[in-house]
C-alpha positions in Angstrom: -4.2 -10.4 6.8 -0.9 -10.3 5.1 -0.7 -7.2 3.0 -0.1 -7.5 -0.7 0.6 -4.7 -3.1 0.9 -4.6 -6.9 3.7 -2.6 -8.6 3.9 -2.7 -12.4 2.0 -6.0 -12.6 4.1 -7.7 -9.9 2.5 -8.7 -6.6 4.7 -8.5 -3.5 4.4 -8.6 0.3 5.9 -5.2 1.4 7.7 -6.7 4.5 9.6 -9.3 2.4 13.0 -8.8 1.1 11.7 -8.8 -2.5 8.9 -6.5 -1.4 11.3 -3.9 0.1 13.4 -3.9 -3.1 10.2 -3.4 -5.2 9.0 -0.6 -2.9 12.4 1.1 -3.0 12.3 1.1 -6.8 8.7 2.3 -6.8 9.6 5.1 -4.4 12.7 6.1 -6.4 11.0 5.9 -9.8 7.5 7.0 -8.7 5.8 3.9 -10.0 2.1 3.6 -9.1 1.4 1.1 -6.3 -2.0 -0.5 -5.4 -3.0 -2.2 -2.2 -4.7 -5.4 -3.1 -7.1 -5.6 -0.1 -9.9 -5.0 -2.6 -10.4 -6.8 -5.9 -9.6 -3.8 -8.1 -6.9 -2.5 -5.7 -6.7 0.9 -4.0 -4.0 3.4 -4.9 -1.4 4.0 -2.2 2.0 5.6 -2.0 5.4 4.5 -0.7 7.1 6.4 2.2 10.7 5.9 3.2 11.9 6.1 6.8 15.2 5.0 8.4 16.2 2.8 5.5 12.9 1.0 5.2 9.9 1.5 2.9 6.3 1.6 3.9 3.0 1.5 2.1 0.8 4.4 3.2 -2.8 5.2 2.2 -3.6 8.3 0.2 -5.6 11.0 1.9 -9.3 10.3 1.7 -9.0 6.7 0.7 -9.2 5.0 4.2 -12.8 3.9 3.7 -12.0 2.3 0.3 -9.7 -0.3 1.9 -11.0 -3.6 3.2 -12.0 -3.6 6.9 -9.1 -6.0 7.8 -6.5 -3.9 5.9 -4.0 -1.9 7.9 -4.9 1.1 5.8 -8.7 1.0 6.5 -10.2 3.9 8.3 -14.0 4.5 8.5 -15.5 7.6 7.2 -15.3 10.4 9.8 -19.0 10.8 10.0 -19.4 7.1 10.8 -16.8 6.9 13.6 
């Protein structure tokens, strides 16, 4: 599954050049970002490390992501 996120109404692939620019701006300006693995999207945040920007799940939201999403994590009681 290629990850897609929505930032201010624009859908980007985080690993693409345009995606990295959009994530950089979202990180700098604290724009909301949603992972589009589910129809309504799941809130995520942007982390920066070594000049690159990464989409990270918010605490407690792992089970809200689609099973094939990199951010999916089953509920602790089910694993």
